[in-house]
GUZADO-7305 format. One record per residue (C-alpha): chain; residue number from 1; residue in one letter; x negated, y, z. Coordinates in nm, 2 decimals, padded with zeros to 4 digits, always signed. Layout:
VOKOL cadena num residuo     xx     yy     zz
VOKOL      A NUM       a      X      Y      Z
...
END
This chain:
VOKOL cadena num residuo     xx     yy     zz
VOKOL      A   1       m -00.31 -00.47 -00.14
VOKOL      A   2       g -00.43 -00.69 +00.14
VOKOL      A   3       t -00.38 -01.06 +00.20
VOKOL      A   4       r -00.52 -01.24 +00.51
VOKOL      A   5       i -00.56 -01.61 +00.51
VOKOL      A   6       i -00.63 -01.78 +00.85
VOKOL      A   7       d -00.80 -02.12 +00.84
VOKOL      A   8       p -00.77 -02.40 +00.92
VOKOL      A   9       h -00.39 -02.40 +00.93
VOKOL      A  10       p -00.39 -02.22 +00.68
VOKOL      A  11       l -00.18 -01.92 +00.76
VOKOL      A  12       i -00.11 -01.65 +00.49
VOKOL      A  13       f +00.00 -01.29 +00.54
VOKOL      A  14       d +00.04 -01.00 +00.30
VOKOL      A  15       h -00.04 -00.72 +00.55
VOKOL      A  16       a -00.04 -00.41 +00.33
VOKOL      A  17       a +00.17 -00.38 +00.01
VOKOL      A  18       q +00.47 -00.61 +00.05
VOKOL      A  19       f +00.61 -00.61 -00.30
VOKOL      A  20       f +00.64 -00.37 -00.59
VOKOL      A  21       t +00.88 -00.26 -00.87
VOKOL      A  22       a +00.82 -00.14 -01.22
VOKOL      A  23       s +01.03 +00.15 -01.37
VOKOL      A  24       d +00.78 +00.32 -01.59
VOKOL      A  25       p +00.76 +00.16 -01.94
VOKOL      A  26       v +00.38 +00.17 -01.94
VOKOL      A  27       f +00.35 +00.00 -01.60
VOKOL      A  28       a +00.63 -00.25 -01.69
VOKOL      A  29       e +00.43 -00.37 -01.99
VOKOL      A  30       i +00.13 -00.42 -01.76
VOKOL      A  31       v +00.34 -00.62 -01.52
VOKOL      A  32       r +00.47 -00.83 -01.81
VOKOL      A  33       d +00.11 -00.91 -01.90
VOKOL      A  34       w +00.03 -01.00 -01.54
VOKOL      A  35       s +00.34 -01.23 -01.53
VOKOL      A  36       l +00.23 -01.41 -01.85
VOKOL      A  37       k -00.11 -01.47 -01.70
VOKOL      A  38       g +00.05 -01.62 -01.39
VOKOL      A  39       l -00.07 -01.34 -01.16
VOKOL      A  40       v +00.27 -01.21 -01.04
VOKOL      A  41       q +00.62 -01.35 -01.00
VOKOL      A  42       e +00.96 -01.21 -00.92
VOKOL      A  43       w +01.04 -01.24 -00.55
VOKOL      A  44       q +01.36 -01.43 -00.58
VOKOL      A  45       g +01.44 -01.44 -00.20
VOKOL      A  46       s +01.70 -01.22 -00.04
VOKOL      A  47       i +01.58 -00.87 +00.05
VOKOL      A  48       g +01.79 -00.61 +00.21
VOKOL      A  49       e +01.85 -00.39 +00.51
VOKOL      A  50       l +01.88 -00.52 +00.87
VOKOL      A  51       q +02.07 -00.31 +01.12
VOKOL      A  52       l +02.03 -00.33 +01.50
VOKOL      A  53       g +02.21 -00.64 +01.62
VOKOL      A  54       g +02.15 -00.86 +01.32
VOKOL      A  55       q +02.37 -00.71 +01.05
VOKOL      A  56       f +02.21 -00.78 +00.72
VOKOL      A  57       t +02.30 -00.62 +00.39
VOKOL      A  58       p +02.13 -00.75 +00.08
VOKOL      A  59       l +02.00 -00.51 -00.18
VOKOL      A  60       p +02.09 -00.56 -00.55
VOKOL      A  61       s +01.88 -00.80 -00.75
VOKOL      A  62       s +01.79 -00.52 -00.99
VOKOL      A  63       p +01.53 -00.38 -01.02
VOKOL      A  64       p +01.31 -00.70 -01.01
VOKOL      A  65       k +01.08 -00.71 -00.71
VOKOL      A  66       y +00.73 -00.85 -00.78
VOKOL      A  67       v +00.47 -01.01 -00.56
VOKOL      A  68       g +00.12 -01.16 -00.63
VOKOL      A  69       v +00.15 -01.53 -00.69
VOKOL      A  70       n -00.10 -01.61 -00.41
VOKOL      A  71       g -00.06 -01.28 -00.23
VOKOL      A  72       m -00.12 -00.92 -00.32
VOKOL      A  73       r -00.50 -00.92 -00.27
VOKOL      A  74       p -00.56 -01.20 -00.52
VOKOL      A  75       l -00.38 -00.99 -00.78
VOKOL      A  76       a -00.62 -00.71 -00.73
VOKOL      A  77       d -00.92 -00.95 -00.75
VOKOL      A  78       s -00.79 -01.11 -01.07
VOKOL      A  79       i -00.74 -00.77 -01.24
VOKOL      A  80       l -01.10 -00.68 -01.16
VOKOL      A  81       s -01.25 -01.02 -01.26
VOKOL      A  82       q -01.08 -01.00 -01.61
VOKOL      A  83       t -01.28 -00.69 -01.72
VOKOL      A  84       c -01.63 -00.68 -01.86
VOKOL      A  85       m -01.64 -00.30 -01.83
VOKOL      A  86       v -01.66 -00.27 -01.45
VOKOL      A  87       d -01.97 -00.36 -01.24
VOKOL      A  88       v -01.88 -00.37 -00.88
VOKOL      A  89       v -02.17 -00.34 -00.63
VOKOL      A  90       r -02.11 -00.48 -00.28
VOKOL      A  91       p -02.18 -00.39 -00.01
VOKOL      A  92       s -02.22 -00.02 -00.10
VOKOL      A  93       w -02.09 +00.28 +00.10
VOKOL      A  94       i -02.17 +00.60 -00.09
VOKOL      A  95       s -02.26 +00.86 +00.16
VOKOL      A  96       k -02.37 +01.15 -00.06
VOKOL      A  97       l -02.29 +01.30 -00.40
VOKOL      A  98       e -02.55 +01.54 -00.56
VOKOL      A  99       p -02.52 +01.72 -00.89
VOKOL      A 100       f -02.85 +01.75 -01.07
VOKOL      A 101       n -02.94 +01.83 -01.43
VOKOL      A 102       g -02.59 +01.75 -01.56
VOKOL      A 103       m -02.57 +01.42 -01.38
VOKOL      A 104       w -02.43 +01.29 -01.05
VOKOL      A 105       h -02.69 +01.13 -00.82
VOKOL      A 106       l -02.53 +00.89 -00.57
VOKOL      A 107       s -02.70 +00.77 -00.26
VOKOL      A 108       e -02.63 +00.54 +00.04
VOKOL      A 109       n -02.80 +00.66 +00.36
VOKOL      A 110       g -03.08 +00.81 +00.16
VOKOL      A 111       k -03.11 +00.51 -00.08
VOKOL      A 112       p -03.05 +00.60 -00.45
VOKOL      A 113       r -02.74 +00.42 -00.60
VOKOL      A 114       g -02.77 +00.55 -00.95
VOKOL      A 115       q -02.70 +00.84 -01.18
VOKOL      A 116       f -02.37 +00.90 -01.36
VOKOL      A 117       d -02.21 +01.12 -01.61
VOKOL      A 118       a -01.89 +01.15 -01.41
VOKOL      A 119       i -01.75 +01.04 -01.07
VOKOL      A 120       v -01.41 +00.93 -00.96
VOKOL      A 121       i -01.28 +00.94 -00.61
VOKOL      A 122       a -01.02 +00.67 -00.57
VOKOL      A 123       h -01.01 +00.70 -00.19
VOKOL      A 124       n -00.87 +00.94 +00.06
VOKOL      A 125       g -00.87 +01.04 +00.42
VOKOL      A 126       k -01.16 +01.15 +00.64
VOKOL      A 127       c -01.43 +00.95 +00.45
VOKOL      A 128       a -01.34 +01.11 +00.12
VOKOL      A 129       n -01.32 +01.45 +00.28
VOKOL      A 130       r -01.67 +01.41 +00.43
VOKOL      A 131       l -01.80 +01.30 +00.09
VOKOL      A 132       l -01.65 +01.59 -00.09
VOKOL      A 133       s -01.73 +01.86 +00.17
VOKOL      A 134       a -02.10 +01.90 +00.05
VOKOL      A 135       s -02.05 +01.79 -00.31
VOKOL      A 136       g -02.01 +02.14 -00.47
VOKOL      A 137       l -01.66 +02.07 -00.57
VOKOL      A 138       p -01.46 +02.32 -00.37
VOKOL      A 139       l -01.14 +02.29 -00.57
VOKOL      A 140       i -01.12 +01.92 -00.56
VOKOL      A 141       a -01.21 +01.92 -00.19
VOKOL      A 142       r -00.94 +02.17 -00.11
VOKOL      A 143       q -00.67 +01.95 -00.29
VOKOL      A 144       m -00.79 +01.64 -00.10
VOKOL      A 145       k -00.77 +01.82 +00.23
VOKOL      A 146       r -00.41 +01.91 +00.17
VOKOL      A 147       l -00.31 +01.54 +00.17
VOKOL      A 148       e -00.13 +01.42 +00.48
VOKOL      A 149       l -00.12 +01.05 +00.57
VOKOL      A 150       s +00.10 +00.84 +00.80
VOKOL      A 151       s -00.02 +00.58 +01.04
VOKOL      A 152       i +00.14 +00.23 +01.05
VOKOL      A 153       w +00.09 -00.07 +01.27
VOKOL      A 154       a +00.10 -00.41 +01.11
VOKOL      A 155       l +00.17 -00.72 +01.33
VOKOL      A 156       l +00.10 -01.06 +01.18
VOKOL      A 157       a +00.27 -01.34 +01.37
VOKOL      A 158       a +00.30 -01.72 +01.31
VOKOL      A 159       f +00.58 -01.92 +01.46
VOKOL      A 160       d +00.62 -02.30 +01.49
VOKOL      A 161       d +00.99 -02.28 +01.41
VOKOL      A 162       p +01.20 -02.06 +01.18
VOKOL      A 163       l +01.32 -01.74 +01.32
VOKOL      A 164       p +01.70 -01.72 +01.37
VOKOL      A 165       v +01.75 -01.46 +01.09
VOKOL      A 166       p +02.08 -01.37 +00.92
VOKOL      A 167       v +02.17 -01.55 +00.60
VOKOL      A 168       d +02.29 -01.41 +00.27
VOKOL      A 169       s +02.61 -01.50 +00.08
VOKOL      A 170       s +02.45 -01.82 -00.05
VOKOL      A 171       g +02.35 -01.93 +00.30
VOKOL      A 172       s +01.98 -01.87 +00.26
VOKOL      A 173       p +01.79 -01.68 +00.53
VOKOL      A 174       f +01.66 -01.34 +00.42
VOKOL      A 175       e +01.29 -01.32 +00.33
VOKOL      A 176       g +01.24 -00.94 +00.36
VOKOL      A 177       a +01.42 -00.66 +00.53
VOKOL      A 178       f +01.40 -00.28 +00.58
VOKOL      A 179       v +01.48 -00.25 +00.95
VOKOL      A 180       k +01.71 +00.03 +01.07
VOKOL      A 181       g +01.77 +00.15 +01.42
VOKOL      A 182       i +01.45 +00.03 +01.58
VOKOL      A 183       d +01.17 +00.26 +01.66
VOKOL      A 184       s +00.89 +00.00 +01.67
VOKOL      A 185       v +00.98 -00.19 +01.35
VOKOL      A 186       s +01.05 -00.06 +00.99
VOKOL      A 187       w +01.00 -00.38 +00.79
VOKOL      A 188       m +00.98 -00.76 +00.84
VOKOL      A 189       a +00.90 -01.03 +00.59
VOKOL      A 190       d +00.86 -01.41 +00.59
VOKOL      A 191       n +00.53 -01.46 +00.40
VOKOL      A 192       t +00.57 -01.84 +00.41
VOKOL      A 193       r +00.90 -01.84 +00.22
VOKOL      A 194       k +00.79 -01.55 -00.01
VOKOL      A 195       l +00.46 -01.71 -00.11
VOKOL      A 196       l +00.49 -02.08 -00.04
VOKOL      A 197       k +00.86 -02.17 -00.05
VOKOL      A 198       p +00.85 -02.45 +00.21
VOKOL      A 199       k +01.14 -02.68 +00.27
VOKOL      A 200       g +01.19 -02.61 +00.64
VOKOL      A 201       a +00.83 -02.69 +00.73
VOKOL      A 202       g +00.62 -02.47 +00.96
VOKOL      A 203       p +00.42 -02.27 +01.04
VOKOL      A 204       h +00.62 -01.96 +00.96
VOKOL      A 205       c +00.41 -01.65 +00.90
VOKOL      A 206       w +00.58 -01.31 +00.94
VOKOL      A 207       t +00.45 -00.96 +00.87
VOKOL      A 208       f +00.61 -00.68 +01.08
VOKOL      A 209       f +00.54 -00.31 +01.02
VOKOL      A 210       s +00.61 -00.03 +01.26
VOKOL      A 211       t +00.77 +00.30 +01.18
VOKOL      A 212       a +00.55 +00.59 +01.10
VOKOL      A 213       a +00.67 +00.77 +01.42
VOKOL      A 214       f +00.57 +00.47 +01.63
VOKOL      A 215       g +00.23 +00.46 +01.45
VOKOL      A 216       k +00.17 +00.83 +01.52
VOKOL      A 217       r +00.25 +00.80 +01.89
VOKOL      A 218       n +00.03 +00.49 +01.93
VOKOL      A 219       k -00.26 +00.60 +01.71
VOKOL      A 220       v -00.61 +00.51 +01.82
VOKOL      A 221       p -00.94 +00.47 +01.63
VOKOL      A 222       q -00.86 +00.18 +01.40
VOKOL      A 223       e -01.22 +00.06 +01.39
VOKOL      A 224       n -01.21 +00.01 +01.77
VOKOL      A 225       i -00.86 -00.07 +01.90
VOKOL      A 226       p -00.85 -00.10 +02.28
VOKOL      A 227       t -00.73 -00.44 +02.39
VOKOL      A 228       v -00.46 -00.29 +02.61
VOKOL      A 229       t -00.33 -00.09 +02.32
VOKOL      A 230       a -00.32 -00.39 +02.09
VOKOL      A 231       e -00.13 -00.59 +02.35
VOKOL      A 232       r +00.12 -00.31 +02.42
VOKOL      A 233       v +00.19 -00.26 +02.05
VOKOL      A 234       k +00.23 -00.64 +01.99
VOKOL      A 235       e +00.48 -00.68 +02.27
VOKOL      A 236       t +00.68 -00.37 +02.18
VOKOL      A 237       m +00.71 -00.47 +01.82
VOKOL      A 238       l +00.81 -00.83 +01.92
VOKOL      A 239       e +01.08 -00.68 +02.15
VOKOL      A 240       g +01.20 -00.47 +01.85
VOKOL      A 241       v +01.22 -00.78 +01.63
VOKOL      A 242       e +01.42 -00.95 +01.90
VOKOL      A 243       a +01.66 -00.66 +01.93
VOKOL      A 244       v +01.72 -00.61 +01.56
VOKOL      A 245       l +01.80 -00.98 +01.52
VOKOL      A 246       g +02.06 -00.95 +01.80
VOKOL      A 247       l +01.88 -01.19 +02.03
VOKOL      A 248       s +01.91 -01.18 +02.40
VOKOL      A 249       k +01.61 -01.04 +02.59
VOKOL      A 250       s +01.30 -01.26 +02.61
VOKOL      A 251       s +01.47 -01.53 +02.39
VOKOL      A 252       l +01.25 -01.48 +02.08
VOKOL      A 253       q +01.01 -01.77 +02.05
VOKOL      A 254       r +00.65 -01.69 +02.12
VOKOL      A 255       p +00.42 -01.68 +01.82
VOKOL      A 256       f +00.12 -01.91 +01.84
VOKOL      A 257       y -00.09 -01.67 +01.64
VOKOL      A 258       t -00.08 -01.29 +01.63
VOKOL      A 259       r -00.30 -01.01 +01.51
VOKOL      A 260       v -00.23 -00.64 +01.51
VOKOL      A 261       q -00.39 -00.40 +01.26
VOKOL      A 262       l -00.36 -00.02 +01.25
VOKOL      A 263       w -00.35 +00.14 +00.91
VOKOL      A 264       g -00.46 +00.48 +01.03
VOKOL      A 265       a -00.44 +00.64 +00.69
VOKOL      A 266       a -00.15 +00.44 +00.56
VOKOL      A 267       l +00.07 +00.63 +00.32
VOKOL      A 268       p +00.10 +00.98 +00.19
VOKOL      A 269       t +00.37 +01.21 +00.34
VOKOL      A 270       n +00.32 +01.48 +00.08
VOKOL      A 271       t +00.21 +01.49 -00.29
VOKOL      A 272       p +00.13 +01.73 -00.57
VOKOL      A 273       g +00.34 +01.52 -00.80
VOKOL      A 274       i +00.08 +01.50 -01.08
VOKOL      A 275       p -00.08 +01.19 -01.23
VOKOL      A 276       c -00.44 +01.29 -01.16
VOKOL      A 277       i -00.69 +01.56 -01.07
VOKOL      A 278       f -00.99 +01.64 -01.29
VOKOL      A 279       d -01.25 +01.91 -01.25
VOKOL      A 280       s -01.41 +01.92 -01.60
VOKOL      A 281       e -01.67 +02.17 -01.50
VOKOL      A 282       g -01.79 +01.93 -01.22
VOKOL      A 283       r -01.71 +01.61 -01.42
VOKOL      A 284       a -01.52 +01.47 -01.12
VOKOL      A 285       g -01.18 +01.33 -01.08
VOKOL      A 286       i -00.93 +01.19 -00.83
VOKOL      A 287       c -00.68 +00.92 -00.87
VOKOL      A 288       g -00.45 +00.74 -00.63
VOKOL      A 289       d -00.09 +00.65 -00.56
VOKOL      A 290       w -00.05 +00.97 -00.35
VOKOL      A 291       l -00.08 +01.19 -00.65
VOKOL      A 292       l +00.26 +01.06 -00.78
VOKOL      A 293       g +00.41 +00.89 -00.48
VOKOL      A 294       s +00.33 +00.59 -00.26
VOKOL      A 295       s +00.37 +00.28 -00.48
VOKOL      A 296       l +00.17 +00.03 -00.68
VOKOL      A 297       e +00.32 +00.18 -00.99
VOKOL      A 298       a +00.20 +00.53 -00.89
VOKOL      A 299       a -00.15 +00.40 -00.83
VOKOL      A 300       a -00.17 +00.23 -01.17
VOKOL      A 301       l -00.03 +00.53 -01.36
VOKOL      A 302       s -00.27 +00.76 -01.18
VOKOL      A 303       g -00.57 +00.55 -01.27
VOKOL      A 304       i -00.46 +00.53 -01.64
VOKOL      A 305       a -00.40 +00.91 -01.65
VOKOL      A 306       l -00.75 +00.99 -01.51
VOKOL      A 307       a -00.92 +00.74 -01.75
VOKOL      A 308       n -00.75 +00.91 -02.05
VOKOL      A 309       q -00.84 +01.26 -01.92
VOKOL      A 310       i -01.20 +01.17 -01.88
VOKOL      A 311       a -01.21 +01.00 -02.22
VOKOL      A 312       d -01.06 +01.30 -02.39
VOKOL      A 313       y -01.31 +01.53 -02.22
VOKOL      A 314       f -01.61 +01.33 -02.33
VOKOL      A 315       t -01.47 +01.27 -02.68
VOKOL      A 316       s -01.44 +01.65 -02.72
VOKOL      A 317       g -01.81 +01.69 -02.66
VOKOL      A 318       g -01.75 +01.91 -02.36
VOKOL      A 319       s -01.76 +02.23 -02.56
VOKOL      A 320       n -01.45 +02.38 -02.38
VOKOL      A 321       p -01.45 +02.21 -02.05
VOKOL      A 322       e -01.19 +02.44 -01.89
VOKOL      A 323       e -00.92 +02.29 -02.13
VOKOL      A 324       f -00.95 +01.95 -01.96
VOKOL      A 325       s -00.92 +02.05 -01.59
VOKOL      A 326       v -00.59 +01.94 -01.44
VOKOL      A 327       g -00.43 +01.94 -01.09
VOKOL      A 328       l -00.67 +02.18 -00.92
VOKOL      A 329       q -00.41 +02.44 -00.83
VOKOL      A 330       n -00.09 +02.23 -00.78
VOKOL      A 331       e +00.10 +02.28 -00.45
VOKOL      A 332       f +00.20 +01.98 -00.24
VOKOL      A 333       q +00.56 +01.89 -00.16
VOKOL      A 334       p +00.70 +01.65 +00.11
VOKOL      A 335       l +00.73 +01.29 -00.01
VOKOL      A 336       e +01.03 +01.08 +00.06
VOKOL      A 337       g +01.05 +00.71 +00.08
VOKOL      A 338       h +01.04 +00.41 +00.32
VOKOL      A 339       d +00.78 +00.40 +00.60
VOKOL      A 340       i +00.61 +00.12 +00.40
VOKOL      A 341       g +00.61 +00.31 +00.07
VOKOL      A 342       q +00.82 +00.38 -00.24
VOKOL      A 343       f +00.98 +00.13 -00.48
VOKOL      A 344       p +01.07 +00.30 -00.80
VOKOL      A 345       g +01.42 +00.21 -00.92
VOKOL      A 346       l +01.51 +00.08 -00.58
VOKOL      A 347       e +01.58 +00.40 -00.40
VOKOL      A 348       s +01.87 +00.50 -00.63
VOKOL      A 349       k +02.02 +00.16 -00.57
VOKOL      A 350       e +02.01 +00.20 -00.20
VOKOL      A 351       k +02.18 +00.54 -00.22
VOKOL      A 352       i +02.46 +00.38 -00.41
VOKOL      A 353       l +02.47 +00.10 -00.16
VOKOL      A 354       e +02.49 +00.31 +00.15
VOKOL      A 355       p +02.84 +00.46 +00.11
VOKOL      A 356       q +02.98 +00.11 +00.03
VOKOL      A 357       a +02.82 -00.03 +00.34
VOKOL      A 358       v +02.99 +00.24 +00.55
END
């Protein structure tokens, strides 16, 4: 859930999760609470599929599509600020986990960071694997290593004038589209219309995402992207946008601001299909969207499930710890969905829509 605001314009971009849906009753209730608090709102703009050449097909209005009122990152910050039970320490990069006398001792480059009854890994990829490799949690480490992740390029671009995008049946330009038929682009969204609803005024801030295949072919260390790679990716993606909109070559207006970002460990491509993993013997758990899919809903449900599992374990007194271990043996299966994630309730609508579009 990332939002980037560029001053002094200001420019605003959601550059990670673009929107989310709610199909699970528990998560839907959470979303209703967020809505009442003014943290989220329904994305009322037209969202659909954009075919090569500019053919736009809107998706059904149901299920509702939600966005953070001021972007997705402020939603995450608001959730965190409203609890008195979480103490966040920044900056802190835990580099070692050591079990000792029934407690977990955490340290950051040799500096003690506290002792804890249990630990939760809510992260994945190489950093999490390094952390777990010497932790004495072989079953959890094995499950984490089975996870496979895609790579996705994000291009943030601000234009002085509106892009010549197709309009829906009401005559309004679309605000978000799953792009089909272009290798370099899988999604495009007008952040300005989505978040600010201007009346024709600029600047116009767009987020473009690449396909996972393009991301894999052009993957580099995301902490140190070579300038030549960044420029090539930017130009290739802008050419893709031009093509999918049906514009003639080199006719797309040049953005006055651009930034490329590589999500090197973007989204899961396989999953064990379980809410959480918990090793009761080691008092360590894993949560994350990848355990159930690749959506905001999956992330929330996973966190809730692990919290309940840990609470049940400690409430029991730990007399029979083996009864509370979950997910340590589950096999992984391929995960389907868009290159930018899953949207529960939306996939079935798209499957119904596709034969009609043909």
